[in-house]
C-alpha positions as CSV (number, residue, x, y, z in Angstrom):
1,X,0.0,0.0,0.0
2,X,2.9,2.4,0.8
3,X,4.6,1.6,-2.5
4,X,1.4,2.2,-4.4
5,X,0.9,5.6,-2.7
6,X,4.5,6.6,-3.6
7,X,3.9,5.6,-7.2
8,X,0.6,7.5,-7.3
9,X,2.4,10.7,-6.3
10,X,4.5,10.5,-9.4
11,X,1.3,10.8,-11.5
12,X,-0.8,13.0,-9.1
13,X,-0.1,16.2,-11.1
14,X,-1.5,14.7,-14.2
15,X,-4.5,13.0,-12.6
16,X,-5.5,16.0,-10.5
17,X,-4.9,18.8,-13.0
18,X,-6.3,16.9,-16.0
19,X,-3.5,18.6,-18.0
20,X,-2.9,17.9,-21.7
21,X,0.4,16.5,-22.6
22,X,2.1,15.1,-25.7
23,X,5.2,12.9,-25.3
24,X,7.9,11.9,-27.8
25,X,8.6,8.4,-29.1
26,X,5.0,7.3,-29.4
27,X,4.1,8.0,-25.8
28,X,7.6,7.6,-24.3
29,X,9.9,10.5,-23.4
30,X,13.1,11.2,-25.3
31,X,15.2,11.5,-22.1
32,X,14.5,11.8,-18.4
33,X,16.2,14.5,-16.3
34,X,18.2,17.5,-17.6
35,X,21.6,15.9,-18.0
36,X,20.5,13.1,-20.4
37,X,17.8,15.2,-22.1
38,X,20.2,18.1,-22.7
39,X,22.3,15.9,-24.9
40,X,19.4,14.4,-26.9
41,X,18.5,11.7,-24.5
42,X,21.8,9.8,-24.9
43,X,22.6,7.8,-21.8
44,X,23.6,4.3,-22.7
45,X,27.4,5.0,-22.5
46,X,27.3,7.6,-19.7
47,X,27.3,7.3,-15.9
48,X,26.8,10.8,-14.7
49,X,23.2,11.1,-13.6
50,X,20.5,9.2,-11.7
51,X,18.4,8.4,-14.8
52,X,20.9,5.7,-15.6
53,X,18.9,3.6,-13.2
54,X,16.1,3.8,-15.7
55,X,18.1,3.9,-18.9
56,X,21.0,1.5,-18.2
57,X,21.5,0.0,-14.7
58,X,24.8,-1.5,-15.8
59,X,26.3,2.0,-15.6
60,X,25.7,2.5,-11.9
61,X,29.0,0.9,-10.9
62,X,30.8,3.3,-13.2
63,X,29.7,6.6,-11.5
64,X,32.5,8.7,-10.1
65,X,33.6,8.7,-6.5
66,X,31.3,6.7,-4.1
67,X,27.9,7.5,-5.7
68,X,25.4,10.3,-6.3
69,X,22.0,11.6,-5.4
70,X,19.8,13.6,-7.7
71,X,16.6,15.5,-7.1
72,X,14.8,17.2,-10.0
73,X,11.6,18.2,-11.8
74,X,10.8,17.8,-15.5
75,X,7.9,20.1,-16.6
76,X,6.1,19.6,-19.9
77,X,4.0,22.3,-21.7
78,X,2.3,20.8,-24.7
79,X,-0.4,21.6,-27.3
80,X,-2.5,19.3,-29.5
81,X,-4.4,20.7,-32.5
82,X,-7.4,18.6,-33.6
83,X,-10.0,19.2,-36.3
84,X,-13.0,17.2,-37.6
85,X,-15.9,18.2,-39.9
86,X,-17.6,20.0,-37.0
87,X,-14.7,21.2,-34.8
88,X,-11.3,23.0,-34.9
89,X,-9.8,23.1,-31.4
90,X,-6.6,23.5,-29.5
91,X,-6.1,21.5,-26.4
92,X,-5.9,23.4,-23.1
93,X,-2.3,24.2,-22.1
94,X,-1.1,23.8,-18.6
95,X,2.4,23.0,-17.2
96,X,2.7,19.4,-15.9
97,X,5.6,18.8,-13.5
98,X,7.1,15.3,-13.0
99,X,9.7,14.3,-10.4
100,X,13.1,12.8,-11.1
101,X,14.5,11.1,-8.0
102,X,17.6,8.8,-7.8
103,X,20.2,7.6,-5.4
104,X,23.3,5.4,-6.2
105,X,26.0,4.2,-3.8
106,X,29.0,2.0,-4.6
107,X,30.6,-0.6,-2.3
108,X,34.0,0.2,-0.7
109,X,35.9,-1.9,-3.2
110,X,34.1,-0.3,-6.1
111,X,32.9,-3.6,-7.6
112,X,29.2,-3.3,-6.6
113,X,26.7,-0.4,-6.8
114,X,23.2,-0.2,-5.5
115,X,20.6,2.3,-6.5
116,X,16.9,3.3,-6.4
117,X,15.0,5.8,-8.5
118,X,11.5,7.1,-9.2
119,X,10.6,8.2,-12.7
120,X,7.6,9.0,-14.9
121,X,8.9,8.0,-18.4
122,X,5.7,7.8,-20.4
123,X,2.1,9.1,-20.8
124,X,-0.6,10.4,-23.1
125,X,-3.5,12.8,-23.0
126,X,-5.3,16.0,-24.1
127,X,-8.2,18.1,-22.9
128,X,-10.2,19.7,-25.7
129,X,-13.3,20.9,-23.9
130,X,-16.7,20.5,-25.4
131,X,-16.8,19.2,-29.0
132,X,-19.9,19.3,-31.2
133,X,-21.4,16.4,-33.1
134,X,-24.8,16.4,-34.9
135,X,-25.5,12.8,-33.6
136,X,-24.1,12.9,-30.1
137,X,-24.5,16.6,-29.3
138,X,-21.9,18.6,-27.4
139,X,-19.6,16.5,-25.3
140,X,-16.4,17.0,-23.3
141,X,-13.5,15.1,-24.9
142,X,-10.5,14.4,-22.7
143,X,-7.9,11.7,-22.0
144,X,-5.0,11.3,-19.6
145,X,-2.7,8.5,-18.6
146,X,0.8,7.9,-17.4
147,X,3.4,5.4,-16.4
148,X,5.5,5.7,-13.2
149,X,8.2,3.4,-12.0
150,X,10.1,2.9,-8.7
151,X,13.2,0.9,-9.6
152,X,15.6,-0.6,-7.1
153,X,18.7,-1.8,-8.9
154,X,22.1,-3.4,-8.6
155,X,25.3,-3.2,-10.7
156,X,28.5,-5.3,-10.7
157,X,31.9,-4.6,-12.3
158,X,32.7,-8.0,-13.9
159,X,36.1,-6.8,-15.1
160,X,37.8,-3.4,-15.4
161,X,36.1,-3.1,-18.8
162,X,32.7,-4.8,-18.4
163,X,29.9,-4.0,-16.0
164,X,26.3,-5.4,-15.8
165,X,23.2,-4.3,-14.0
166,X,19.6,-5.3,-13.1
167,X,16.5,-3.5,-11.9
168,X,13.4,-5.2,-10.6
169,X,10.7,-2.8,-9.5
170,X,7.1,-1.9,-9.5
171,X,5.2,0.3,-12.0
172,X,1.9,2.2,-11.6
173,X,-0.4,3.3,-14.4
174,X,-3.5,5.4,-14.3
175,X,-5.7,6.2,-17.3
176,X,-8.9,8.2,-17.9
177,X,-10.9,8.7,-21.0
178,X,-14.0,10.9,-21.4
179,X,-15.9,11.5,-24.6
180,X,-17.8,9.7,-27.5
181,X,-16.9,6.2,-28.6
182,X,-18.6,3.7,-30.9
183,X,-18.8,0.0,-29.8
184,X,-16.5,-2.1,-32.0
185,X,-17.5,-5.6,-31.1
186,X,-20.7,-7.7,-31.5
187,X,-23.5,-7.8,-30.5
188,X,-23.5,-4.0,-30.0
189,X,-21.2,-3.1,-33.0
190,X,-21.8,0.4,-34.2
191,X,-23.7,1.5,-31.0
192,X,-22.7,5.1,-30.1
193,X,-21.9,5.9,-26.5
194,X,-20.7,8.7,-24.3
195,X,-18.1,7.2,-21.9
196,X,-16.4,8.2,-18.8
197,X,-13.8,5.5,-18.2
198,X,-11.1,5.4,-15.4
199,X,-8.8,2.7,-14.2
200,X,-5.5,2.2,-12.3
201,X,-3.2,-0.7,-11.6
202,X,0.2,-1.9,-10.4
203,X,2.6,-4.3,-12.3
204,X,6.1,-5.6,-12.0
205,X,8.8,-3.9,-14.2
206,X,12.5,-4.2,-14.8
207,X,15.5,-4.1,-17.1
208,X,18.9,-5.6,-17.8
209,X,21.9,-3.4,-18.8
210,X,25.6,-3.5,-19.5
211,X,28.5,-1.2,-20.3
212,X,31.8,-2.2,-21.9
213,X,34.8,0.1,-22.3
214,X,36.0,-0.4,-25.9
215,X,38.9,2.0,-25.5
216,X,40.1,4.5,-22.9
217,X,37.9,7.1,-24.6
218,X,34.9,5.0,-25.8
219,X,32.2,3.3,-23.7
220,X,29.5,1.1,-25.2
221,X,26.2,0.4,-23.5
222,X,23.1,-1.7,-24.1
223,X,19.9,-2.3,-22.2
224,X,16.8,-4.5,-22.5
225,X,13.6,-3.2,-20.8
226,X,10.7,-5.7,-20.4
227,X,7.2,-5.0,-21.4
228,X,4.9,-3.8,-18.6
229,X,1.4,-5.3,-18.6
230,X,-1.4,-3.6,-16.6
231,X,-5.0,-4.6,-15.9
232,X,-6.4,-1.3,-14.9
233,X,-9.5,-1.6,-12.7
234,X,-12.0,1.1,-12.0
235,X,-15.5,2.4,-12.8
236,X,-17.1,3.7,-15.9
237,X,-20.3,5.7,-16.7
238,X,-21.9,5.3,-20.0
239,X,-24.8,6.8,-22.0
240,X,-25.7,4.3,-24.7
241,X,-27.6,5.8,-27.6
242,X,-29.7,2.7,-28.3
243,X,-32.6,4.4,-30.1
244,X,-36.3,3.3,-30.1
245,X,-37.8,1.9,-28.0
246,X,-35.1,2.5,-25.3
247,X,-33.7,5.8,-26.3
248,X,-30.6,6.6,-24.2
249,X,-29.7,4.1,-21.6
250,X,-27.4,5.3,-18.7
251,X,-25.5,3.0,-16.4
252,X,-22.5,2.7,-14.2
253,X,-20.2,-0.3,-14.7
254,X,-17.2,-2.0,-13.0
255,X,-14.6,-1.8,-15.7
256,X,-11.3,-3.3,-16.6
257,X,-9.0,-2.6,-19.5
258,X,-5.6,-4.0,-20.5
259,X,-2.8,-1.4,-21.1
260,X,0.7,-2.6,-22.2
261,X,3.8,-0.4,-22.3
262,X,6.3,-1.7,-24.8
263,X,9.6,-3.6,-24.3
264,X,12.6,-1.9,-25.7
265,X,16.2,-2.6,-26.7
266,X,18.7,0.3,-26.6
267,X,22.4,0.5,-27.6
268,X,24.7,3.4,-27.6
269,X,28.2,4.8,-27.2
270,X,29.9,7.7,-25.4
271,X,33.1,8.9,-27.1
272,X,35.5,11.4,-25.6
273,X,36.9,13.6,-28.4
274,X,39.2,15.2,-25.8
275,X,39.1,15.6,-22.0
276,X,36.6,18.5,-22.4
277,X,34.4,17.3,-25.3
278,X,32.2,14.2,-25.6
279,X,29.6,12.9,-28.1
280,X,26.9,10.3,-27.5
281,X,24.9,8.2,-30.0
282,X,22.0,6.0,-28.9
283,X,19.6,3.8,-30.9
284,X,16.4,2.6,-29.2
285,X,13.9,0.1,-30.6
286,X,10.3,0.0,-29.1
287,X,8.1,-3.0,-29.6
288,X,4.8,-1.1,-30.1
289,X,3.3,-3.7,-32.4
290,X,2.9,-6.2,-29.4
291,X,1.9,-3.5,-26.9
292,X,-0.4,-1.1,-28.7
293,X,-2.1,-3.5,-31.1
294,X,-5.4,-2.9,-29.3
295,X,-6.8,-1.9,-25.9
296,X,-9.1,-4.5,-24.5
297,X,-12.1,-3.2,-22.5
298,X,-14.5,-5.1,-20.2
299,X,-17.6,-3.8,-18.5
300,X,-19.5,-5.7,-15.8
301,X,-22.1,-5.2,-13.0
302,X,-24.2,-2.5,-14.7
303,X,-26.5,-0.5,-12.4
304,X,-29.2,-0.4,-15.1
305,X,-30.8,-3.9,-15.6
306,X,-31.8,-3.1,-19.2
307,X,-28.1,-3.4,-20.2
308,X,-28.2,-7.1,-19.5
309,X,-31.1,-7.5,-22.0
310,X,-29.1,-5.9,-24.7
311,X,-25.9,-8.0,-24.5
312,X,-24.4,-10.9,-22.5
313,X,-22.4,-9.8,-19.5
314,X,-19.6,-8.9,-19.1
315,X,-19.6,-6.7,-22.2
316,X,-16.2,-6.9,-24.0
317,X,-14.9,-4.4,-26.5
318,X,-11.7,-3.2,-28.1
319,X,-10.1,0.0,-29.2
320,X,-8.0,-0.9,-32.3
321,X,-4.6,0.8,-32.6
322,X,-2.4,-1.4,-34.8
323,X,0.8,0.6,-33.9
324,X,4.1,-0.4,-35.5
325,X,7.5,-0.7,-34.0
326,X,9.7,2.5,-33.9
327,X,13.4,3.1,-33.9
328,X,14.8,6.2,-32.3
329,X,18.2,7.8,-33.2
330,X,19.6,10.1,-30.5
331,X,22.6,12.3,-30.9
332,X,24.3,14.4,-28.2
333,X,27.3,16.6,-27.6
334,X,28.9,18.0,-24.4
335,X,31.5,20.7,-23.9
336,X,33.3,21.7,-20.7
337,X,34.6,25.3,-21.4
338,X,35.8,25.4,-17.7
339,X,36.2,23.0,-14.8
340,X,32.8,24.0,-13.4
341,X,30.7,24.6,-16.6
342,X,29.2,22.1,-19.0
343,X,27.1,22.8,-22.1
344,X,25.0,20.3,-24.0
345,X,23.0,20.1,-27.2
346,X,21.1,17.2,-28.7
347,X,18.7,15.9,-31.4
348,X,16.5,12.8,-31.7
349,X,14.4,11.4,-34.5
350,X,11.8,8.7,-34.6
351,X,8.9,8.0,-37.0
352,X,5.4,7.9,-35.4
353,X,4.3,4.4,-34.5
354,X,0.6,5.4,-34.9
355,X,-0.9,4.7,-38.3
356,X,-3.3,7.1,-39.9
357,X,-6.0,4.4,-40.0
358,X,-6.4,4.3,-36.2
359,X,-5.2,7.8,-35.2
360,X,-7.5,9.3,-32.7
361,X,-7.6,12.4,-30.3
362,X,-7.4,10.2,-27.2
363,X,-3.9,8.7,-28.0
364,X,-1.8,11.1,-30.1
365,X,1.7,9.6,-30.7
366,X,2.5,12.0,-33.5
367,X,5.7,13.7,-32.4
368,X,8.8,12.9,-34.5
369,X,11.6,15.4,-33.9
370,X,13.2,16.8,-30.7
371,X,15.9,19.4,-30.2
372,X,17.4,20.0,-26.8
373,X,20.0,22.1,-25.0
374,X,21.4,21.9,-21.5
375,X,23.8,23.5,-19.0
376,X,25.4,22.4,-15.7
377,X,27.2,24.5,-13.1
378,X,29.3,22.9,-10.4
379,X,29.3,24.4,-6.9
380,X,31.3,23.3,-3.9
381,X,29.1,20.3,-2.9
382,X,26.5,20.0,-5.7
383,X,25.8,20.5,-9.4
384,X,22.9,22.5,-10.8
385,X,21.5,21.1,-14.1
386,X,19.2,22.8,-16.5
387,X,17.8,21.7,-19.9
388,X,15.2,22.6,-22.5
389,X,13.6,20.3,-25.1
390,X,11.3,21.1,-28.0
391,X,9.4,18.3,-29.8
392,X,7.2,18.5,-32.9
393,X,5.8,16.5,-35.8
394,X,3.9,17.0,-39.0
395,X,0.2,17.4,-39.3
396,X,-1.5,14.0,-39.7
397,X,-4.7,13.4,-41.7
398,X,-7.3,10.6,-41.3
399,X,-9.6,10.2,-44.3
400,X,-11.3,6.9,-43.6
401,X,-10.7,5.6,-40.1
402,X,-10.4,1.9,-39.4
403,X,-12.3,2.6,-36.1
404,X,-15.9,1.7,-36.7
405,X,-18.5,4.5,-36.4
406,X,-17.0,7.3,-38.5
407,X,-16.2,9.5,-35.4
408,X,-12.6,10.0,-36.6
409,X,-13.1,10.2,-40.4
410,X,-11.9,13.4,-42.1
411,X,-9.9,14.5,-39.1
412,X,-6.4,16.1,-38.6
413,X,-4.0,16.2,-35.7
414,X,-0.8,17.9,-34.9
415,X,1.2,18.4,-31.7
416,X,4.2,20.0,-30.1
417,X,5.7,19.9,-26.6
418,X,8.2,21.8,-24.6
419,X,10.1,20.4,-21.6
420,X,11.9,22.6,-19.0
421,X,14.0,20.6,-16.6
422,X,16.0,21.3,-13.5
423,X,17.8,19.1,-11.0
424,X,20.4,19.2,-8.2
425,X,23.0,16.4,-8.3
426,X,25.1,15.7,-5.2
427,X,28.1,13.4,-5.7
428,X,29.7,11.8,-2.6
């Protein structure tokens, strides 16, 4: 219960504020924390920030001195533009802060390292206000969801060149969807509904990572992160537009839906051009095809007994997505003009995993490019880290949606997001 509450705090800003946000690679961020993000999200070959617990636990034993602690906040400000034959709207814009917390400590002999971190690496959502539809009337359309992780980890220096690491932790996901949908599965296929759906759940999560020093100036890193599978339980309210003789049927349900966050494989290098200049290159593959193929929905225990006469209980439905795998290229550069200052720049590119045929305003996934810059300043006992990231993608058009009902036919969507990040890192 305590762990679940801690995880819930990582997403509390999103859930309480109902803020809109667009992320980067599909729905996963291009970098966590200002140090990694400032250099384009490259982190596989580095060992200088707490986010390595999330990105590559094999790096923990390679941090300088005896360890580090980092406390920070990543704040996203995003905008989604959506049009259909009856609406042309911009999502509401509110800043959304997300914590970055991490602690790493090495053993006295330097062969082992232990760490724990709390991160919010993924999410989706937008709040459009009331949208008009000649069949469904004026309805509020909104979605929000996120993924938070608490990751204890361990790392071991196998040789002077090779290190390995493991995290086994717990993840929390919370998702909410409000607005019109059309039932996709028999026996109610094509039935319009106004839904208010909410669910939350906890699931195990973890990763395996390694680093290998190719030369005195080049470090190679690789990480496998397992898919995280959630059964989100909660309640739903629905207005079913059945038509004569029933008209509109309203009911509350106990609901459950399956949400899967994808497995990934990342590889990368850090190369020191000289003692004061470094470059990083990471390539990350996300298995969206096996995670966001569809979202399975289940509704049971309706409060309106008429529902049981319309369809066998529980009612099962799907939201088809048919996303494809994505590959991200991340590039970063660091420069130390003095012993206490570090400047960073970066870029990342990935194609959108969301096909036009199932693109919808509840799950965007349309960002493709990100540019970033960062700065660090060392003080006597700590380092202040700052970063800014801008993400954008082209306008997407849906002519004939594969989602039954025609709600998303002849629609367009575009998005952009800005991240402002700050942290304080204390080595020891």
